[in-house]
C-alpha positions as CSV (number, residue, x, y, z in Angstrom):
1,M,92.5,-37.0,70.6
2,K,89.0,-37.7,69.5
3,R,87.3,-40.8,70.8
4,T,86.9,-42.4,67.4
5,E,90.7,-42.0,66.8
6,I,91.4,-43.6,70.1
7,E,89.1,-46.5,69.2
8,K,91.0,-47.1,65.9
9,K,94.3,-47.0,67.7
10,L,93.2,-49.4,70.4
11,K,91.8,-51.8,67.9
12,K,95.4,-52.2,66.6
13,E,97.0,-52.2,70.1
14,L,94.7,-54.6,72.0
15,D,93.9,-58.2,71.2
16,K,90.4,-58.9,69.9
17,D,88.9,-60.0,73.2
18,R,90.4,-57.1,75.1
19,Y,89.1,-54.7,72.5
20,T,85.6,-56.2,72.7
21,H,85.7,-55.9,76.5
22,T,87.0,-52.3,76.3
23,M,84.0,-51.3,74.1
24,G,81.6,-53.0,76.5
25,V,83.1,-51.1,79.4
26,M,82.9,-47.8,77.5
27,Y,79.2,-48.3,76.7
28,T,78.4,-49.6,80.2
29,A,80.1,-46.6,81.7
30,A,78.1,-44.3,79.5
31,A,74.8,-46.0,80.7
32,L,75.9,-45.7,84.3
33,A,76.8,-42.1,83.8
34,M,73.4,-41.4,82.4
35,A,71.7,-43.2,85.3
36,Y,73.7,-41.2,87.9
37,H,73.8,-37.8,86.1
38,A,77.6,-38.0,85.7
39,D,79.6,-36.7,82.7
40,I,78.9,-39.1,79.9
41,E,81.9,-38.1,77.8
42,K,84.3,-38.5,80.7
43,A,82.8,-41.9,81.5
44,M,83.2,-43.0,77.8
45,Y,86.9,-41.8,77.6
46,A,87.8,-43.5,80.9
47,G,86.0,-46.7,79.9
48,L,87.7,-46.7,76.5
49,L,91.1,-46.2,77.9
50,H,90.9,-48.2,81.2
51,D,92.8,-51.2,79.8
52,C,95.0,-49.4,77.3
53,A,98.1,-50.9,78.9
54,K,96.6,-54.3,79.7
55,C,98.3,-56.1,76.8
56,V,101.8,-54.9,77.8
57,P,103.8,-57.9,79.1
58,N,104.2,-57.9,82.9
59,A,108.0,-57.6,82.9
60,K,107.7,-54.7,80.6
61,K,105.0,-53.0,82.8
62,I,107.5,-53.0,85.7
63,K,110.3,-51.6,83.5
64,L,108.1,-48.9,82.1
65,C,106.8,-47.9,85.5
66,K,110.4,-47.6,86.7
67,K,111.3,-45.6,83.6
68,Y,108.3,-43.2,84.0
69,H,108.7,-42.9,87.8
70,I,105.4,-44.6,88.5
71,S,105.3,-46.0,92.0
72,I,105.1,-49.8,92.4
73,S,103.7,-51.2,95.6
74,A,104.8,-54.5,97.0
75,A,101.6,-56.1,95.9
76,E,102.1,-54.7,92.3
77,K,105.7,-56.0,92.3
78,H,104.4,-59.4,93.2
79,S,101.4,-59.2,90.8
80,P,102.5,-56.9,88.0
81,F,99.3,-57.3,86.0
82,L,97.9,-54.8,88.5
83,L,100.2,-52.1,87.1
84,H,98.1,-51.8,83.9
85,A,95.9,-49.3,85.7
86,K,98.7,-46.9,86.7
87,L,100.5,-47.4,83.4
88,G,97.2,-47.0,81.6
89,A,96.6,-43.6,83.2
90,Y,100.1,-42.6,82.1
91,Y,99.4,-43.8,78.6
92,A,96.1,-42.1,78.5
93,K,97.8,-38.8,79.2
94,K,101.0,-39.2,77.2
95,I,99.9,-41.3,74.2
96,Y,96.2,-40.5,73.9
97,H,96.4,-36.8,75.1
98,V,93.8,-37.0,77.8
99,N,94.4,-34.3,80.3
100,D,91.2,-34.6,82.4
101,S,92.4,-35.5,86.0
102,E,89.1,-37.2,86.8
103,V,89.3,-39.5,83.7
104,L,93.0,-40.3,84.5
105,H,92.2,-41.0,88.1
106,A,89.3,-43.4,87.2
107,I,91.7,-45.3,85.0
108,Q,94.3,-45.4,87.7
109,V,92.0,-46.9,90.4
110,H,89.8,-49.2,88.2
111,T,91.6,-52.4,89.3
112,T,92.1,-52.1,93.1
113,G,89.8,-49.3,93.9
114,E,90.7,-46.9,96.7
115,P,89.0,-45.3,99.7
116,G,87.0,-42.2,98.9
117,M,86.3,-43.0,95.2
118,N,84.3,-40.4,93.3
119,V,81.3,-41.2,91.1
120,L,83.3,-41.5,87.9
121,D,85.8,-43.8,89.7
122,K,83.0,-46.1,90.8
123,I,81.4,-46.1,87.4
124,I,84.5,-47.3,85.7
125,Y,85.3,-49.9,88.4
126,I,81.7,-51.2,88.2
127,A,81.5,-51.0,84.4
128,D,84.7,-53.1,84.1
129,Y,83.0,-55.8,86.2
130,I,79.5,-55.8,84.7
131,E,80.0,-55.1,81.0
132,P,77.9,-57.4,78.8
133,N,80.8,-59.6,77.6
134,R,81.6,-60.7,81.2
135,K,80.2,-64.1,81.9
136,K,81.9,-65.8,84.8
137,A,81.8,-63.5,87.9
138,P,79.7,-64.6,90.8
139,N,76.5,-62.7,91.5
140,L,76.9,-61.0,88.1
141,E,73.2,-60.6,87.4
142,K,72.5,-59.3,90.9
143,I,75.4,-56.8,90.6
144,R,74.2,-55.6,87.2
145,R,70.8,-54.8,88.7
146,I,72.3,-53.2,91.9
147,A,74.7,-51.1,89.8
148,F,71.8,-49.1,88.4
149,E,70.2,-48.7,91.8
150,N,73.1,-47.9,94.1
151,L,76.8,-47.5,93.2
152,D,78.1,-48.0,96.8
153,K,76.1,-51.3,97.2
154,A,77.5,-52.5,93.9
155,M,81.0,-51.6,95.0
156,I,80.6,-53.5,98.2
157,Q,79.3,-56.6,96.4
158,I,82.0,-56.5,93.8
159,L,84.8,-56.0,96.4
160,S,83.4,-58.7,98.6
161,D,83.2,-61.2,95.7
162,T,86.7,-60.2,94.5
163,L,88.2,-60.7,98.0
164,D,86.4,-64.0,98.4
165,Y,87.7,-65.2,95.0
166,L,91.3,-64.2,95.7
167,K,91.2,-66.0,99.1
168,E,89.6,-69.1,97.6
169,K,92.3,-69.2,94.9
170,G,95.0,-68.6,97.5
171,E,96.2,-65.5,95.7
172,D,97.6,-62.4,97.3
173,L,95.3,-59.7,98.3
174,D,96.2,-56.2,97.4
175,P,96.0,-54.2,100.6
176,L,94.4,-51.3,98.7
177,T,91.5,-53.5,97.6
178,L,91.0,-54.6,101.3
179,N,91.2,-50.9,102.4
180,T,88.7,-50.0,99.7
181,Y,86.3,-52.7,100.9
182,D,86.7,-51.5,104.5
183,F,86.0,-47.9,103.5
184,F,82.8,-48.8,101.8
185,I,81.6,-51.0,104.6
186,N,82.4,-48.4,107.2
187,N,80.8,-45.5,105.2
188,R,77.5,-46.8,104.1
């Protein structure tokens, strides 16, 4: 499916703010791909589709994951909004006909991250955090600058800030996010 067709379909599927965010992520991902000599088209497709399942209600996310045999971790069962990444990768393939495994993987890991992320994975994870419509994240201006200097440093800062935020709010930490942070700290 052509990117313009996907944009039209998503405009109908997502609420206005989510669509605005999605377009911001797509263009930010393209800019990061240019900066790091990554595949711009893959970055744009992954950015465009990263939240394609975000507006699915949480209870329905769980039902759909069970129906499509998508694994659900204990953390995802407790915080089903996390499932939009895995379900989004499934939708990208089945509904939007994206067959590129790198694009699908970047969509799948854009929320929690995972140890050993490739360049496209990092680009989507970071673009989701720094896109121009984001206003509230701590250290946002600093991370936006770092993102165009060093992907791994940007990952560490985002993961650190995310873990601090979750701890401060008393929310559960997804072990995968903690493992991802540990991976980046131990492999710099």
